[in-house]
py3Dmol code that shows the C-alpha trace and the ligand (Angstrom):
import py3Dmol

protein = """\
ATOM      1  CA  MET A   1      -6.235 -23.084   7.214  1.00  0.00           C
ATOM      2  CA  ARG A   2      -5.350 -20.156   9.629  1.00  0.00           C
ATOM      3  CA  VAL A   3      -4.452 -16.631   9.330  1.00  0.00           C
ATOM      4  CA  ILE A   4      -1.449 -15.197  11.351  1.00  0.00           C
ATOM      5  CA  CYS A   5      -0.113 -11.550  11.513  1.00  0.00           C
ATOM      6  CA  THR A   6       2.379  -9.359  12.617  1.00  0.00           C
ATOM      7  CA  GLU A   7       1.894  -6.582  15.034  1.00  0.00           C
ATOM      8  CA  LYS A   8       1.450  -4.040  12.065  1.00  0.00           C
ATOM      9  CA  SER A   9      -1.441  -6.091  10.280  1.00  0.00           C
ATOM     10  CA  GLN A  10      -3.848  -6.925  13.165  1.00  0.00           C
ATOM     11  CA  ILE A  11      -6.905  -5.234  11.700  1.00  0.00           C
ATOM     12  CA  LEU A  12      -6.535  -6.590   8.302  1.00  0.00           C
ATOM     13  CA  ALA A  13      -5.687  -9.894   9.281  1.00  0.00           C
ATOM     14  CA  THR A  14      -8.590  -9.850  11.589  1.00  0.00           C
ATOM     15  CA  ARG A  15     -10.792  -8.773   8.671  1.00  0.00           C
ATOM     16  CA  LEU A  16      -9.321 -11.527   6.430  1.00  0.00           C
ATOM     17  CA  ALA A  17      -9.789 -14.442   8.902  1.00  0.00           C
ATOM     18  CA  ARG A  18     -13.453 -13.249   9.170  1.00  0.00           C
ATOM     19  CA  LYS A  19     -13.753 -12.996   5.563  1.00  0.00           C
ATOM     20  CA  LEU A  20     -12.287 -16.577   4.974  1.00  0.00           C
ATOM     21  CA  ASN A  21     -13.997 -17.811   7.909  1.00  0.00           C
ATOM     22  CA  VAL A  22     -10.899 -19.314   9.406  1.00  0.00           C
ATOM     23  CA  PRO A  23      -9.243 -18.936  12.924  1.00  0.00           C
ATOM     24  CA  LEU A  24      -6.559 -16.264  13.737  1.00  0.00           C
ATOM     25  CA  VAL A  25      -3.704 -17.709  15.331  1.00  0.00           C
ATOM     26  CA  ASP A  26      -2.611 -15.959  18.681  1.00  0.00           C
ATOM     27  CA  VAL A  27       1.088 -14.903  19.052  1.00  0.00           C
ATOM     28  CA  LYS A  28       3.231 -13.670  21.669  1.00  0.00           C
ATOM     29  CA  TYR A  29       5.642 -11.102  21.160  1.00  0.00           C
ATOM     30  CA  SER A  30       8.437  -9.647  23.393  1.00  0.00           C
ATOM     31  CA  ARG A  31      12.076  -8.505  23.168  1.00  0.00           C
ATOM     32  CA  PHE A  32      15.301  -9.718  24.701  1.00  0.00           C
ATOM     33  CA  PRO A  33      17.306  -7.408  26.971  1.00  0.00           C
ATOM     34  CA  ASP A  34      19.566  -6.162  23.816  1.00  0.00           C
ATOM     35  CA  GLY A  35      16.511  -5.080  21.949  1.00  0.00           C
ATOM     36  CA  GLU A  36      16.211  -8.371  19.666  1.00  0.00           C
ATOM     37  CA  GLN A  37      12.579  -9.339  18.787  1.00  0.00           C
ATOM     38  CA  TYR A  38      11.079 -12.703  19.993  1.00  0.00           C
ATOM     39  CA  LEU A  39       7.653 -14.400  18.916  1.00  0.00           C
ATOM     40  CA  ALA A  40       6.023 -17.571  19.638  1.00  0.00           C
ATOM     41  CA  SER A  41       3.218 -18.592  17.323  1.00  0.00           C
ATOM     42  CA  GLY A  42       0.015 -20.614  18.535  1.00  0.00           C
ATOM     43  CA  GLU A  43      -1.103 -23.540  17.185  1.00  0.00           C
ATOM     44  CA  LEU A  44      -0.770 -23.807  13.347  1.00  0.00           C
ATOM     45  CA  ASP A  45      -2.691 -25.715  10.649  1.00  0.00           C
ATOM     46  CA  ASP A  46      -1.388 -27.391   7.809  1.00  0.00           C
ATOM     47  CA  GLU A  47      -2.141 -24.165   5.624  1.00  0.00           C
ATOM     48  CA  THR A  48      -1.246 -20.637   7.047  1.00  0.00           C
ATOM     49  CA  ILE A  49      -1.763 -17.080   5.331  1.00  0.00           C
ATOM     50  CA  ILE A  50       0.970 -14.881   6.936  1.00  0.00           C
ATOM     51  CA  VAL A  51      -0.265 -11.188   6.722  1.00  0.00           C
ATOM     52  CA  GLY A  52       2.729  -8.893   7.645  1.00  0.00           C
ATOM     53  CA  CYS A  53       2.928  -5.152   6.217  1.00  0.00           C
ATOM     54  CA  VAL A  54       6.673  -4.174   6.062  1.00  0.00           C
ATOM     55  CA  VAL A  55       6.385  -0.464   6.961  1.00  0.00           C
ATOM     56  CA  ASP A  56       9.736  -0.329   8.908  1.00  0.00           C
ATOM     57  CA  ASN A  57      12.670  -2.268   9.648  1.00  0.00           C
ATOM     58  CA  ASP A  58      11.392  -3.775  12.911  1.00  0.00           C
ATOM     59  CA  ALA A  59       8.262  -5.052  10.894  1.00  0.00           C
ATOM     60  CA  LEU A  60      10.721  -6.694   8.277  1.00  0.00           C
ATOM     61  CA  VAL A  61      12.469  -8.460  11.027  1.00  0.00           C
ATOM     62  CA  GLN A  62       9.241  -9.500  12.713  1.00  0.00           C
ATOM     63  CA  LEU A  63       7.804 -10.771   9.518  1.00  0.00           C
ATOM     64  CA  LEU A  64      10.926 -12.795   8.790  1.00  0.00           C
ATOM     65  CA  LEU A  65      10.718 -14.324  12.383  1.00  0.00           C
ATOM     66  CA  MET A  66       7.021 -15.387  11.657  1.00  0.00           C
ATOM     67  CA  ILE A  67       7.901 -16.971   8.331  1.00  0.00           C
ATOM     68  CA  ASP A  68      10.323 -18.927  10.242  1.00  0.00           C
ATOM     69  CA  ALA A  69       8.013 -19.804  13.040  1.00  0.00           C
ATOM     70  CA  CYS A  70       5.421 -21.091  10.354  1.00  0.00           C
ATOM     71  CA  GLU A  71       7.914 -23.707   9.173  1.00  0.00           C
ATOM     72  CA  GLY A  72       6.462 -26.915   8.507  1.00  0.00           C
ATOM     73  CA  SER A  73       2.941 -25.291   7.228  1.00  0.00           C
ATOM     74  CA  LYS A  74       2.124 -24.617   3.680  1.00  0.00           C
ATOM     75  CA  ASN A  75       2.328 -20.971   3.698  1.00  0.00           C
ATOM     76  CA  GLN A  76       1.209 -17.920   1.756  1.00  0.00           C
ATOM     77  CA  LEU A  77       2.494 -14.564   2.244  1.00  0.00           C
ATOM     78  CA  VAL A  78       0.186 -11.456   1.955  1.00  0.00           C
ATOM     79  CA  LEU A  79       2.438  -8.544   1.908  1.00  0.00           C
ATOM     80  CA  PRO A  80      -0.024  -5.492   2.302  1.00  0.00           C
ATOM     81  CA  TYR A  81       2.855  -2.885   2.055  1.00  0.00           C
ATOM     82  CA  MET A  82       6.337  -3.698   1.214  1.00  0.00           C
ATOM     83  CA  ALA A  83       9.085  -1.201   2.234  1.00  0.00           C
ATOM     84  CA  TYR A  84      12.152  -0.701   0.079  1.00  0.00           C
ATOM     85  CA  ALA A  85      10.137  -1.484  -3.021  1.00  0.00           C
ATOM     86  CA  ARG A  86      10.906   1.982  -4.340  1.00  0.00           C
ATOM     87  CA  GLN A  87      14.480   1.255  -4.584  1.00  0.00           C
ATOM     88  CA  ASP A  88      13.775  -1.379  -7.335  1.00  0.00           C
ATOM     89  CA  LYS A  89      17.056  -0.776  -9.477  1.00  0.00           C
ATOM     90  CA  ARG A  90      20.358   0.412  -9.259  1.00  0.00           C
ATOM     91  CA  PHE A  91      20.066   4.144  -9.958  1.00  0.00           C
ATOM     92  CA  LYS A  92      23.675   4.706  -9.326  1.00  0.00           C
ATOM     93  CA  GLN A  93      26.737   2.572  -9.257  1.00  0.00           C
ATOM     94  CA  GLY A  94      27.189   1.110  -5.758  1.00  0.00           C
ATOM     95  CA  GLU A  95      23.560   0.952  -4.405  1.00  0.00           C
ATOM     96  CA  PRO A  96      21.885  -2.172  -3.735  1.00  0.00           C
ATOM     97  CA  ILE A  97      18.802  -3.366  -5.365  1.00  0.00           C
ATOM     98  CA  SER A  98      16.911  -3.010  -1.942  1.00  0.00           C
ATOM     99  CA  ALA A  99      13.614  -4.474  -3.264  1.00  0.00           C
ATOM    100  CA  ARG A 100      15.427  -7.742  -4.630  1.00  0.00           C
ATOM    101  CA  ALA A 101      17.047  -8.044  -1.277  1.00  0.00           C
ATOM    102  CA  VAL A 102      13.964  -7.724   0.681  1.00  0.00           C
ATOM    103  CA  ALA A 103      11.942  -9.906  -1.832  1.00  0.00           C
ATOM    104  CA  GLN A 104      14.447 -12.612  -1.500  1.00  0.00           C
ATOM    105  CA  ALA A 105      14.589 -12.617   2.165  1.00  0.00           C
ATOM    106  CA  LEU A 106      10.835 -12.652   2.527  1.00  0.00           C
ATOM    107  CA  GLY A 107       9.870 -15.179  -0.303  1.00  0.00           C
ATOM    108  CA  ARG A 108      11.803 -18.260   1.417  1.00  0.00           C
ATOM    109  CA  GLY A 109       9.576 -20.399   3.341  1.00  0.00           C
ATOM    110  CA  VAL A 110       6.325 -19.699   1.529  1.00  0.00           C
ATOM    111  CA  GLU A 111       4.616 -21.101  -1.492  1.00  0.00           C
ATOM    112  CA  ARG A 112       3.257 -17.947  -2.907  1.00  0.00           C
ATOM    113  CA  VAL A 113       3.097 -14.231  -2.458  1.00  0.00           C
ATOM    114  CA  ILE A 114       0.308 -11.845  -2.797  1.00  0.00           C
ATOM    115  CA  THR A 115       1.231  -7.925  -2.799  1.00  0.00           C
ATOM    116  CA  VAL A 116      -1.095  -4.969  -2.943  1.00  0.00           C
ATOM    117  CA  ASN A 117      -0.558  -2.100  -5.314  1.00  0.00           C
ATOM    118  CA  ILE A 118       3.312  -2.758  -5.045  1.00  0.00           C
ATOM    119  CA  HIS A 119       5.057   0.395  -6.527  1.00  0.00           C
ATOM    120  CA  GLU A 120       6.525  -1.448  -9.460  1.00  0.00           C
ATOM    121  CA  PRO A 121       5.083  -4.817 -10.557  1.00  0.00           C
ATOM    122  CA  GLU A 122       8.402  -5.892 -11.936  1.00  0.00           C
ATOM    123  CA  VAL A 123       9.657  -6.165  -8.349  1.00  0.00           C
ATOM    124  CA  LEU A 124       7.488  -9.550  -8.196  1.00  0.00           C
ATOM    125  CA  ARG A 125      10.128 -11.262 -10.114  1.00  0.00           C
ATOM    126  CA  TYR A 126      12.622 -11.027  -7.323  1.00  0.00           C
ATOM    127  CA  PHE A 127      10.541 -13.194  -5.024  1.00  0.00           C
ATOM    128  CA  PRO A 128      11.838 -16.851  -5.203  1.00  0.00           C
ATOM    129  CA  ALA A 129       8.103 -18.153  -4.793  1.00  0.00           C
ATOM    130  CA  PRO A 130       5.595 -17.169  -7.503  1.00  0.00           C
ATOM    131  CA  ALA A 131       4.146 -13.741  -6.743  1.00  0.00           C
ATOM    132  CA  ARG A 132       0.971 -11.781  -7.761  1.00  0.00           C
ATOM    133  CA  ASN A 133       0.102  -8.089  -7.169  1.00  0.00           C
ATOM    134  CA  ILE A 134      -3.528  -6.997  -6.469  1.00  0.00           C
ATOM    135  CA  SER A 135      -5.156  -3.554  -6.694  1.00  0.00           C
ATOM    136  CA  ILE A 136      -7.788  -1.910  -4.248  1.00  0.00           C
ATOM    137  CA  ALA A 137      -8.468   0.672  -7.232  1.00  0.00           C
ATOM    138  CA  LYS A 138     -12.144  -0.635  -7.060  1.00  0.00           C
ATOM    139  CA  GLY A 139     -12.287   0.173  -3.290  1.00  0.00           C
ATOM    140  CA  ILE A 140     -10.877   3.664  -3.816  1.00  0.00           C
ATOM    141  CA  GLY A 141     -13.553   4.277  -6.492  1.00  0.00           C
ATOM    142  CA  GLU A 142     -16.315   2.992  -4.105  1.00  0.00           C
ATOM    143  CA  PHE A 143     -15.118   5.140  -1.238  1.00  0.00           C
ATOM    144  CA  ILE A 144     -15.044   8.041  -3.598  1.00  0.00           C
ATOM    145  CA  LYS A 145     -18.737   7.417  -4.452  1.00  0.00           C
ATOM    146  CA  THR A 146     -19.678   7.744  -0.873  1.00  0.00           C
ATOM    147  CA  LEU A 147     -18.395  11.479  -1.115  1.00  0.00           C
ATOM    148  CA  GLU A 148     -21.352  12.099  -3.376  1.00  0.00           C
ATOM    149  CA  LEU A 149     -19.216  14.608  -5.683  1.00  0.00           C
ATOM    150  CA  ALA A 150     -20.680  15.961  -8.846  1.00  0.00           C
ATOM    151  CA  ASP A 151     -18.595  15.136 -11.813  1.00  0.00           C
ATOM    152  CA  PRO A 152     -15.183  14.299  -9.995  1.00  0.00           C
ATOM    153  CA  LEU A 153     -11.868  14.515 -11.637  1.00  0.00           C
ATOM    154  CA  ILE A 154      -9.510  11.565 -10.715  1.00  0.00           C
ATOM    155  CA  LEU A 155      -5.798  12.623 -11.154  1.00  0.00           C
ATOM    156  CA  SER A 156      -2.664  10.773 -10.734  1.00  0.00           C
ATOM    157  CA  PRO A 157       0.516  13.028  -9.614  1.00  0.00           C
ATOM    158  CA  ASP A 158       2.482  11.289 -12.464  1.00  0.00           C
ATOM    159  CA  ASP A 159       2.296   9.142 -15.525  1.00  0.00           C
ATOM    160  CA  GLY A 160       3.743   6.183 -13.470  1.00  0.00           C
ATOM    161  CA  ALA A 161       0.404   6.063 -11.414  1.00  0.00           C
ATOM    162  CA  LEU A 162      -1.987   6.874 -14.393  1.00  0.00           C
ATOM    163  CA  HIS A 163      -3.071   3.333 -14.839  1.00  0.00           C
ATOM    164  CA  PHE A 164      -4.234   3.653 -10.747  1.00  0.00           C
ATOM    165  CA  ALA A 165      -6.088   6.669 -11.639  1.00  0.00           C
ATOM    166  CA  ARG A 166      -7.584   5.294 -14.760  1.00  0.00           C
ATOM    167  CA  ASP A 167      -8.743   1.961 -12.877  1.00  0.00           C
ATOM    168  CA  VAL A 168     -10.274   4.017 -10.122  1.00  0.00           C
ATOM    169  CA  ALA A 169     -12.107   6.472 -12.711  1.00  0.00           C
ATOM    170  CA  SER A 170     -12.913   4.270 -15.597  1.00  0.00           C
ATOM    171  CA  ALA A 171     -15.426   1.821 -13.629  1.00  0.00           C
ATOM    172  CA  ASN A 172     -17.297   4.812 -12.711  1.00  0.00           C
ATOM    173  CA  GLY A 173     -17.262   6.911 -15.716  1.00  0.00           C
ATOM    174  CA  TRP A 174     -15.151   9.624 -14.214  1.00  0.00           C
ATOM    175  CA  ASP A 175     -12.678  11.855 -15.969  1.00  0.00           C
ATOM    176  CA  TYR A 176      -8.866  10.970 -15.166  1.00  0.00           C
ATOM    177  CA  ASP A 177      -5.450  12.519 -16.142  1.00  0.00           C
ATOM    178  CA  HIS A 178      -2.215  12.771 -14.689  1.00  0.00           C
ATOM    179  CA  LEU A 179       0.186  15.468 -13.774  1.00  0.00           C
ATOM    180  CA  GLU A 180       3.975  15.735 -14.860  1.00  0.00           C
ATOM    181  CA  LYS A 181       6.190  15.693 -11.664  1.00  0.00           C
ATOM    182  CA  THR A 182      10.009  16.074 -11.346  1.00  0.00           C
ATOM    183  CA  ARG A 183      11.597  14.874  -8.108  1.00  0.00           C
ATOM    184  CA  LEU A 184      14.299  17.448  -7.178  1.00  0.00           C
ATOM    185  CA  SER A 185      15.465  15.339  -3.906  1.00  0.00           C
ATOM    186  CA  GLY A 186      14.104  12.980  -1.355  1.00  0.00           C
ATOM    187  CA  LEU A 187      12.047  15.745  -0.003  1.00  0.00           C
ATOM    188  CA  GLU A 188      11.244  17.911  -2.694  1.00  0.00           C
ATOM    189  CA  VAL A 189       9.220  17.480  -6.116  1.00  0.00           C
ATOM    190  CA  ARG A 190       8.229  20.101  -8.594  1.00  0.00           C
ATOM    191  CA  MET A 191       5.065  19.683 -10.736  1.00  0.00           C
ATOM    192  CA  ALA A 192       4.866  21.021 -14.340  1.00  0.00           C
ATOM    193  CA  PRO A 193       1.550  22.885 -15.027  1.00  0.00           C
ATOM    194  CA  LYS A 194      -0.392  20.641 -17.458  1.00  0.00           C
ATOM    195  CA  GLN A 195      -3.603  21.608 -19.243  1.00  0.00           C
ATOM    196  CA  LEU A 196      -6.427  20.207 -16.922  1.00  0.00           C
ATOM    197  CA  CYS A 197      -9.833  21.093 -16.465  1.00  0.00           C
ATOM    198  CA  ALA A 198      -9.462  21.436 -12.765  1.00  0.00           C
ATOM    199  CA  ALA A 199     -11.283  24.770 -12.464  1.00  0.00           C
ATOM    200  CA  SER A 200     -14.529  24.569 -10.621  1.00  0.00           C
ATOM    201  CA  ARG A 201     -14.321  20.827 -10.345  1.00  0.00           C
ATOM    202  CA  SER A 202     -13.446  18.364  -7.171  1.00  0.00           C
ATOM    203  CA  VAL A 203     -10.521  16.632  -7.761  1.00  0.00           C
ATOM    204  CA  ILE A 204      -9.213  13.338  -6.336  1.00  0.00           C
ATOM    205  CA  ILE A 205      -5.570  12.916  -6.447  1.00  0.00           C
ATOM    206  CA  VAL A 206      -4.754   8.956  -6.214  1.00  0.00           C
ATOM    207  CA  ASP A 207      -1.391   7.565  -5.772  1.00  0.00           C
ATOM    208  CA  ASP A 208       0.124   4.261  -4.564  1.00  0.00           C
ATOM    209  CA  ILE A 209       2.198   5.708  -1.685  1.00  0.00           C
ATOM    210  CA  ILE A 210       2.063   9.044   0.203  1.00  0.00           C
ATOM    211  CA  SER A 211       5.143   8.975   2.046  1.00  0.00           C
ATOM    212  CA  THR A 212       6.461  12.509   2.909  1.00  0.00           C
ATOM    213  CA  GLY A 213       3.278  14.021   1.368  1.00  0.00           C
ATOM    214  CA  GLY A 214       5.508  16.205  -0.733  1.00  0.00           C
ATOM    215  CA  THR A 215       3.960  14.727  -4.196  1.00  0.00           C
ATOM    216  CA  ILE A 216       0.307  15.457  -3.176  1.00  0.00           C
ATOM    217  CA  ALA A 217       1.082  18.851  -1.568  1.00  0.00           C
ATOM    218  CA  THR A 218       2.762  20.312  -4.763  1.00  0.00           C
ATOM    219  CA  ALA A 219      -0.115  18.668  -6.904  1.00  0.00           C
ATOM    220  CA  ALA A 220      -2.939  20.352  -4.550  1.00  0.00           C
ATOM    221  CA  GLY A 221      -1.166  23.678  -4.425  1.00  0.00           C
ATOM    222  CA  LEU A 222      -1.069  23.633  -8.388  1.00  0.00           C
ATOM    223  CA  LEU A 223      -4.902  22.357  -8.666  1.00  0.00           C
ATOM    224  CA  TYR A 224      -6.135  25.115  -6.287  1.00  0.00           C
ATOM    225  CA  GLN A 225      -4.109  27.649  -8.153  1.00  0.00           C
ATOM    226  CA  GLN A 226      -6.112  26.611 -11.375  1.00  0.00           C
ATOM    227  CA  GLY A 227      -9.149  27.045  -9.550  1.00  0.00           C
ATOM    228  CA  ALA A 228     -10.227  23.629  -8.340  1.00  0.00           C
ATOM    229  CA  ASN A 229     -13.049  23.441  -5.874  1.00  0.00           C
ATOM    230  CA  ASP A 230     -11.940  20.986  -3.440  1.00  0.00           C
ATOM    231  CA  VAL A 231      -8.884  18.578  -3.541  1.00  0.00           C
ATOM    232  CA  TYR A 232      -8.897  15.314  -1.899  1.00  0.00           C
ATOM    233  CA  ALA A 233      -6.030  12.607  -1.753  1.00  0.00           C
ATOM    234  CA  ALA A 234      -6.520   9.025  -1.816  1.00  0.00           C
ATOM    235  CA  CYS A 235      -3.652   6.259  -1.668  1.00  0.00           C
ATOM    236  CA  ALA A 236      -3.163   2.484  -1.322  1.00  0.00           C
ATOM    237  CA  HIS A 237      -0.286   3.052   1.342  1.00  0.00           C
ATOM    238  CA  GLY A 238      -0.377   5.817   4.084  1.00  0.00           C
ATOM    239  CA  VAL A 239       3.159   5.948   4.981  1.00  0.00           C
ATOM    240  CA  PHE A 240       2.751   9.544   6.144  1.00  0.00           C
ATOM    241  CA  THR A 241       6.391  10.092   7.327  1.00  0.00           C
ATOM    242  CA  GLY A 242       7.479  12.823   9.259  1.00  0.00           C
ATOM    243  CA  GLY A 243       3.874  14.285  10.067  1.00  0.00           C
ATOM    244  CA  ALA A 244       2.987  14.122   6.449  1.00  0.00           C
ATOM    245  CA  TYR A 245      -0.874  13.517   7.284  1.00  0.00           C
ATOM    246  CA  ALA A 246      -1.144  16.571   9.616  1.00  0.00           C
ATOM    247  CA  ARG A 247       0.960  18.755   7.163  1.00  0.00           C
ATOM    248  CA  LEU A 248      -1.272  17.851   4.112  1.00  0.00           C
ATOM    249  CA  MET A 249      -4.551  18.433   5.968  1.00  0.00           C
ATOM    250  CA  ALA A 250      -3.105  21.762   7.210  1.00  0.00           C
ATOM    251  CA  THR A 251      -2.405  22.818   3.568  1.00  0.00           C
ATOM    252  CA  GLY A 252      -5.964  22.804   2.515  1.00  0.00           C
ATOM    253  CA  ILE A 253      -6.544  19.293   1.253  1.00  0.00           C
ATOM    254  CA  ARG A 254     -10.227  18.556   1.864  1.00  0.00           C
ATOM    255  CA  ASP A 255      -9.666  14.971   3.094  1.00  0.00           C
ATOM    256  CA  VAL A 256      -6.642  12.389   3.095  1.00  0.00           C
ATOM    257  CA  ILE A 257      -7.570   8.770   2.918  1.00  0.00           C
ATOM    258  CA  CYS A 258      -5.603   5.616   2.722  1.00  0.00           C
ATOM    259  CA  SER A 259      -6.367   1.646   2.841  1.00  0.00           C
ATOM    260  CA  ASP A 260      -5.629  -0.669   5.687  1.00  0.00           C
ATOM    261  CA  THR A 261      -2.612  -1.923   4.068  1.00  0.00           C
ATOM    262  CA  ILE A 262      -0.970   0.301   6.595  1.00  0.00           C
ATOM    263  CA  GLU A 263      -3.209   0.509   9.634  1.00  0.00           C
ATOM    264  CA  ARG A 264      -3.682   4.434  10.224  1.00  0.00           C
ATOM    265  CA  GLY A 265      -6.694   6.339  11.708  1.00  0.00           C
ATOM    266  CA  CYS A 266      -7.576   7.425   8.005  1.00  0.00           C
ATOM    267  CA  SER A 267      -7.721   3.847   6.844  1.00  0.00           C
ATOM    268  CA  ARG A 268     -11.098   4.228   5.495  1.00  0.00           C
ATOM    269  CA  ILE A 269     -10.769   1.621   2.827  1.00  0.00           C
ATOM    270  CA  SER A 270      -9.988  -2.121   3.225  1.00  0.00           C
ATOM    271  CA  ALA A 271      -8.030  -4.467   1.010  1.00  0.00           C
ATOM    272  CA  VAL A 272      -9.522  -7.404   2.434  1.00  0.00           C
ATOM    273  CA  ASP A 273     -12.052  -8.297  -0.463  1.00  0.00           C
ATOM    274  CA  GLU A 274      -9.240  -8.120  -2.982  1.00  0.00           C
ATOM    275  CA  ILE A 275      -6.926 -10.123  -0.787  1.00  0.00           C
ATOM    276  CA  ALA A 276      -9.469 -12.857   0.185  1.00  0.00           C
ATOM    277  CA  ALA A 277     -10.237 -13.273  -3.404  1.00  0.00           C
ATOM    278  CA  ALA A 278      -6.595 -13.771  -4.541  1.00  0.00           C
ATOM    279  CA  VAL A 279      -6.074 -16.205  -1.514  1.00  0.00           C
ATOM    280  CA  ASN A 280      -8.987 -18.351  -2.501  1.00  0.00           C
ATOM    281  CA  ASP A 281      -7.819 -18.167  -6.358  1.00  0.00           C
ATOM    282  CA  ALA A 282      -6.329 -21.584  -6.702  1.00  0.00           C
ATOM    283  CA  ASP A 283      -4.972 -20.987 -10.210  1.00  0.00           C
ATOM    284  CA  HIS A 284      -2.560 -18.594  -8.969  1.00  0.00           C
TER     285      HIS A 284
END
"""
ligand_1 = """\
14
LIG
C 6.480 7.604 -6.577
O 6.428 7.358 -7.639
C 5.128 7.185 -5.832
O 4.052 6.787 -6.782
C 4.665 8.355 -5.096
O 4.276 9.309 -5.880
C 5.824 8.727 -4.164
O 6.303 7.663 -3.495
C 5.004 9.800 -3.179
O 6.257 10.127 -2.224
P 6.049 11.343 -1.335
O 4.767 11.420 -0.516
O 7.278 11.463 -0.399
O 6.194 12.576 -2.405
"""
view = py3Dmol.view(width=600, height=400)
view.addModel(protein, "pdb")
view.setStyle({"model": 0}, {"cartoon": {"style": "trace"}})
view.addModel(ligand_1, "xyz")
view.setStyle({"model": 1}, {"stick": {}})
view.zoomTo()
view.show()
């Protein structure tokens, strides 16, 4: 078995190869004069774990090329983050089901797929290979413990992520709840006040994705108005589009943390343990 990765998942894949005690395949990347991507993989084994975070269109194409380059090996695809997963249905007539289009393209040529905190687990059915979603809730909980906060309150910004907040909180006996959110546009969200006991408490908002940061910024503002002592934000996938990380830190959020499913400077949680366990789970 060997691990191979795209450029966007070098750190996570290296951690995974070390954890599994298998070699990492060397890959050469370049571009043709017209901008098309090229890659050439080093020697493969009969079994390959392909790790590729799809955070943008270039990353998607690179991962498609890599899966094709691994033809002939028995492949497992680890998809730490999957862009387009939020367009998981046709919200309006004429729209694509983008998650399905991406899943169908990526799921060919692999024997199974592992996703991490995918936005909507229903998307798994779109992969042409068996697909399983794993969660890093435990890792987030362990990180929160290192902050040594007294009686923290774990909040999800909407009821869709409530199970994630519950999973982070329940293993540690912390309180959890959710806020109610209405999305006004791609950039704007409104958060209806809810009866929360945030006053004088340290609050950690947990979400699957921080993209524009609008959801977290609105939630944090509301919580500070309600007298929260400190507000932190933790997510699986730090997309941080349009300077979102810096903007959030400037709004008074104490800290913003994400995992290495997308490799960022604030990736202080690793998904490697959960991924290694899923790779080793022969029953899947
Ligand atoms: C939406 O349902 C997701 O769970 C996140 O809350 C959302 O994607 C965050 O987006 P943004 O950071 O742009 O508000």
